[in-house]
C-alpha positions in Angstrom: 6.3 -8.1 44.6 5.8 -11.8 43.5 8.3 -13.0 40.9 5.4 -14.5 38.8 3.6 -11.1 38.7 6.7 -9.4 37.7 7.2 -11.8 34.8 3.6 -11.2 33.7 4.0 -7.5 33.8 7.3 -7.7 31.8 5.6 -9.9 29.2 2.7 -7.5 29.0 5.1 -4.6 28.4 7.1 -6.5 25.8 3.8 -7.7 24.0 2.5 -4.0 23.9 5.9 -2.8 22.5 5.9 -5.5 19.9 2.2 -4.7 19.0 3.1 -1.1 18.4 6.3 -1.8 16.6 5.0 -4.3 14.2 1.6 -2.6 13.9 3.1 0.7 12.8 5.0 -0.8 9.9 2.0 -1.7 7.9 0.4 1.8 7.7 3.7 3.4 7.2 4.5 1.5 4.1 0.9 1.6 2.8 0.7 5.4 3.3 4.1 5.8 1.7 3.1 3.9 -1.4 -0.3 5.6 -1.7 1.1 9.1 -1.5 4.0 8.2 -3.9 1.6 6.8 -6.4 -0.8 9.8 -6.1 2.1 12.2 -6.7 3.1 10.2 -9.9 -0.5 10.4 -11.0 -0.7 14.2 -10.3 2.6 14.7 -12.2 1.4 12.7 -15.1 -2.2 14.2 -15.3 -2.3 17.5 -13.5 -6.0 18.0 -14.3 -6.9 15.0 -12.0 -5.0 16.4 -9.0 -8.2 17.2 -7.0 -9.6 13.6 -7.5 -6.4 12.0 -6.9 -5.8 14.0 -3.6 -9.3 13.2 -2.4 -8.9 9.4 -2.9 -5.3 9.6 -1.5 -6.5 11.2 1.7 -9.4 8.7 2.1 -7.0 5.8 1.4 -4.6 7.2 4.0 -7.3 7.5 6.6 -8.4 3.9 6.0 -4.8 2.7 6.2 -4.2 4.6 9.4 -6.9 2.7 11.2 -4.6 -0.4 11.4 -2.1 1.6 13.4 -5.0 2.8 15.6 -6.1 -0.7 16.2 -2.6 -1.7 17.2 -2.4 1.3 19.6 -5.7 0.3 21.3 -4.5 -3.3 21.7 -1.3 -2.2 23.1 -3.0 0.0 25.6 -5.4 -2.9 26.5 -2.3 -5.1 27.1 -0.7 -2.6 29.3 -3.5 -1.4 31.5 -5.9 -4.4 31.6 -5.5 -7.8 33.2 -3.7 -9.0 36.2 -2.5 -6.4 38.7 
């Protein structure tokens, strides 16, 4: 195996790992804040629990797309490109 190709493969693996590591932080923090605030709202106004739950689930689904995009990019980095 050529040393240049080995360096490129190592850089791709490192880039994919960083992409997933950093890309997972945002959705985790966002979903944690959303769920926490929704639970606070449900505790303060129990009659609004259904509406808050629906909005929280929708917000979490939208927030999770950032993590999915990071996953797709990391897969592209790993399995596409120079062989």
